[in-house]
N, C-alpha and C positions, 0 to 999 in steps of 0.2 A: 328669366322670360321665356329663353327657347326650350327650355327642358318641358314645361306645361302645354309648349306649341306642338312639340315632337310628339309628346303622348296622345295629343287630340289627334294627330295627323296618323299615329298607329291606330288608335280606337276607329275612326272613318273609313281606315282603308282594310284595315283586318275584319271589322263587322259582317261584311257579305263572305269573307273567306271563310270564317267560323260557321257560319251559316251553309255555306257550301260543304264543310265536314261532318253537319247535322245530316243532310242528306246523303252524302258519302256512306253513313251508316244504313239507309235504307237498304243496300245493298245485302246486307246481313240477316235481313228477314228470311233468308234461306234456312238458320240455322232453327228458330223457333219454329217454321212452316213445314219441316220434316215430320214433326209429331203431328201438325195438323191436316197436313196431304195424307199420311199415314192411316189415319182414323178415317178420314173423309174417302179415301179412296181404295182402301185395306190392302194396303201395300205391307210388304215386307221388311224388314229392318235393311237389308241390302236392298232392297228396290227403293226405300224412301231416300236414303242417303246418295241416290243418284242427284237429287233434287240440287243440293250443293254443286255436283259437276255442272250441270246445266249453267247456274249460276255466276260459277266460280272460273269456269274454262275460258270465259274471255279475256281474264288477267294473263294468263297463259298466252292467248294469241295475240292480242292488242297492245300489249304493255311496251314493247319494244320499238315497233311500227310507229306509236303514239309518241314514244319518248322522242324519236328522231324527228317527228313531225313536229312537234312542240318546239326543238330546237331552232326551227324554221320559221313557224307562224307565233311563236311565244306563248306563255302558259295561261294568259287570261281568255285568249282565244279556245285554248284546248277549253278548259274550264265551262266556257258557254256551251261548247259542243257536248261535253258529258251530260249537262245539265238538261240539255236538248234533248239528246238519244235518250234518257232516263225517262223523262217525262213522255215522249211516245210510249216507250214499254208500258208505263202505267196507264196511258190512256186505251190501251189494245183491251184488255179485260173489261174496263169500263164500256165501251162501246158494245162489247160481248154481253153486257147486261150482268157482269159476274161480281155483283157486289150488290148490299141491301140485305132484306130477310133472308133466314135462313134457309139453305134449300137443300134437301138431301140428297146427294152425288149419287148417280148410280153407277156402281163400278163397272158393270157390263160396257158404258159408254164412255171415251175417253175423251170425248170432244174439249171438255170444258178444263180437262186435266192437261192437254196439250196446248190448249189458250194460255194457262199459267205456265204451262213449260216456256212459252215461247215470250210470256211478258218477263218473265225471270232473266231469260238470255239477254234482251235488249235491257233489261234494270242492270244486270251485270256487266254490260258492254259500257254504261253511261259511269258506272260506279269504277269500273276501270282506270277511264280517262280521268273521272275527277280524282282518283288516286294518283294518277301519274302528274297531273296539274297541281293538284292543293298542296299535298306534301312538300314540294320546292318552291311554289308559290309565297308558302307561310315563312320561307326564307328571307323572300323581298319584303315584305312588311314586317319582319322584326327588327327589333333593334340588335346592335352588334352584343352578341355571347347570348340573347335571349332563345335563339332558336330551339335546343332541344326541349327549354321549359315552356313556348309556346306551342310547338309540335304536340308536347304532351297532354297541352290543353284542348289543343286541336281534338283530340281523340277521344279527349273527353268529352266534346261536345258531339262527334261521331257516336260515341257509343249510347249519349242520348238518343240519336237517330235509332240506332239498332235495338235499343230497348223497346222501343215503342212494338216493335215486331211480339213482343211478349205481353205488355202490358195491355195495349188497345183491346186484344180480343176478348180477355177475360174481365177486363174492368170498364170499357165502353160496349162494345159489338154486342156482346151476350145480352147483357142486362136491358139493352134496348131493341133486343130481337135481332140484331144484323149478323150476318155471316162475318168470318174473318177475313174475307176477301174486301171488307170496308178499307182496308187497308191501304189498296190503291187509290181510290179518290183523295182520302186524306194525304198521303205521300205526292202525288200528282200536283196539290194544292200548293204544299209547302216549295216544292221544287219550283212550281211558276213563281211566286214571291221571291225564292233565290236566285233564280235565272233573271229578272227585272233588277234586281239590287246590284248584282255584278254588273250588269252590263251598262249602268249608269256610273260604276264607281271607277276613276281613275287609279292604276296600280302601275308603281314605275318597277320595272324587271330589272333585277341586278344582274349582271354579265362580267365575269371573271375576264380581267385584261388576258389573261394567259388561255381563255380556252378556244377550242377548234371548232369549226362546224363539224357537229354530230353526225356519223354514217354509221351503217350497220357493222361495218368490218371493224368501226372503232369500238363499237356495242361492245361486239365479241368478244374482242381482242381484251376489254377488261376483263372477261372471266377468265384469263390467263393468271390475271394476278391474284394469288392465293390467298390474299387477305379480302378482297372483293367476291371472290367465289364463295368463300366460307360465310362470309356475312350474307349472300344472296339466299344460300343452302339454310342457313338459320331461319331466316323468312319464311321459306317454303315451309320449315319445318313448324313453326311456331303457329301460322294460319292454320296447317292441317290439324294441329291439336287443340285451337281456339275454336273451329269450327266442328270440330268431333265433341268438344265438351259440351259446347252450347244447342248442338244436335241431339246428343245423348242423355244429357241431364234430365229432359223433361220426360225422357222414355224410361230413366232409371229410377225415378220417382213415382210415375206410373204402374210400373209392371214389378218391381222389387219392394217399394213403401206403400203401393196403393195408394197415391195421390191422385186422384181422378179429375175432379172439378176445378180446381185452383193448380193443377199441376204447373203450367206455364206461368202462374204468377210466382209460385213458390222458385220455379227453377231461376226468374230473373231476379230475385230477394238474395238466392243462395250465390249465384254467378255473376251476373249483368251487373247488379248493384254493386258490390265490391269490385268490378272491372272500373265501374262511373266514379267509383270514390275513390280506388286508387289511383286513375288518371288525374284527378283534380288535387289529388295530395301530391303526386308524382310532378305535377307542374310548379308548386312550391317547395318541394323535397330540392329539385333540381335547381334552384338559385341557389343554394347552398352546398350541395353533395356532388361531385362528379358525374358525370353521365356513365363513366365506365365501372365506377363503385359501385352505382347503385344499380345497373345491368347484373352484377354479382349476386346482389341481395333480393332481385325480384326473381330470378331465376329458380335459385334454391328454395325462395318461398312456395313457388309454383311446384315443384319436385316434391316438397314434401305434402303439401294439399290433395296431389294426386294419389301418393301414396296412402293415405289417411282414411282414403275411399274403400280400400279392400279388405280390411279386417272382417266386416259383416254390420258394424255396430252404424247403425242410423244417426245417433250424434256424432260420432266419429267423423262418419260421411259426409253429413251436411257441414261442420265444421270444416274438413277438407276441401269441399267445394268452394267454400269461402274465400280458404288463403290461395286456392289456384285461382280463383278471380281478381284477387288483389295480387297475386305474384304475376298474371299475365297482362296485368293493366299497362304496363309500359314497356313490354320487352319489343314490341313493333315500333314506336316512336324512338326507342332508344337505340335500337340496332340501325334504323332507318339515319339518323340525325348524327351519329357516329360516324357512318360509312360517308355521307354527305359532307360532312364539315371536315374528312378526310381528304377529300377528293371534289374542291368546290370548283374546278375548271371543269369537272366532269358532271355537273350535276344533272343535265337531262338523261346521260347514258345509264347513269349509276339510279338515277329514279326510272326508267325503264325496266332496268333488270329487276330492282327492288320488287315494283308493282306486277312484275312477269311472275316472281316466284310466291305470289298469292294463291297461284294456280293449285297450291299444296294442299289447300281447302275443299279444293275439287277433287284429288287424287287421294289422299290421304282417308277421309270419312270411309270410303266405300269398306274398305279394309276393316275400319271398326266394324259395321255393320255387317260384314261378312262372319268375324269372331262372334258378334252375339247374335248372330243365327244361329250357329253351328255349336257354340259354348254356353255363354249366359252374357246379359247385357251388361254386366259388372265386369266381365273378362275382356269385355270390348275396350275398355280403359286403360289397357296395357299399349293402346295404339300410342295415345297422347300422351303416356308415360315414356315411352321409349323417346317420342320426339322431343319433349322439354329436357330429358336428361342428357341428350346428344348436344343440346343447346348450351349445358353447362361449359363445354368445352370453348364454345365460343365468348362467353362471358370472363373465363380467366384468361384467355389467349388476349384481349383486350386490356385486361387489368395488367398483364406482364408486358405489353408495349407501353402502356402509359410510365 
C-alpha cells in the first residue's frame, strides 16, 4: 500500500517541476534564433553568435548569488522567482508589438533588434534561476537512488522546450503567416500556467543534516577542490559545445548543403530530436547502468559524431550530427547529478557553480563564429570538437574514481 502512495506523491509533486524544466528549455531559443536573426537583421556569423552571449551571460553573473540566496529562501521560492522574471522578459516584445504577421526588419533601424536583445537578457536571467533551483529540487521530489534518472528525464522535458524554438517557426508560424517572434506569446502562456501550478503545489525540500549555511567564501572555496573544479569546467565546455552546435547546424545546412526553407526543421531532426530521444532513453538506461560508465559512453559518441562532419560527405555529416545529439543528450545531467550526489551537503553551492558554468554557452560560440567568418562554416565546428574532446578526461577520471 505504501509504494502506490509514494508513487502518487512523486507524480503529484514532480509534475510542476517537470513543467518548469519545459520552461527552462525556452532559454535555449538563442540557438535557433541565431540563424533567424542573422537573416532578419543581415548579421555576420560573428555578430549573430553574440545572441547567445546576451542570453547566457546571466548564468555567469547570477548563478552563484542566487545559489546562496536559495540556501536561505528555499528552492521553491527561487523557482517561482525564475518563472516570474522569464515571463516579464517575454511580455516586453509582446507589448512592443513584435509578434504576429511577418514584418520585414529594416537593417538600418536597430530598435526592434535591441528589444529582442533585452527580452533574451531577461529570459536568460529567468532560465538561470530556474536552472539553479530546478536541478537540485528534482532531488527533493525524487525517490532514493532515482535522482540521476529523473534529472535526465527532466532534461528530456527541457529538450522539448528547446525544440519548440526550432519547430514552431517553420511548422506553425510561417504556414499561418506569422513571424518567428510568435514564440514570445506562446512561451509566456506556458510559463504562466507553470507558475500557477508551482505556487499551489507543496514541495518538501530535503536538507542534509551536515549542511552549513552557504556563503560566497564557502562557494568559492569549493573551486579549490580539484574534483569540483574539473566538473564545473566540464559543464562550461559542454554548454559551449552544445550552443555552438545548435546555432551552427542550421547555418551549415543552409550555406554548405543548400537547405533553405526547411533548414530549421532539418536541423531539429538531426540534432535536437536525437537529444530528446537520447534523454528519454538515458532516463531508462540509468536505471540499470551506473552514471559514471554511461558518461564515458555518451562523451565518446559525441566526439565520434563531430569527427564525422569533417570529411565533407553530406550523408556522413548528417549521420555525425545525429550521433552528436545522442552523445550530448545526457552529458549535463550526468555531470550535475554525479557531483551533487558526491557532495549532498553542499547542494546549493555546487548548483550555483554548475549553473554559473553555463556561461560557456555565451563565451565559446563567438570563437566558432569568428572561425566561420575567416575560414569556413565547417571549420568553425573545430570549436565544439575541442570542447567535447576535453570532457573525455572528466569522464574517465570519474570512472577511475569509481
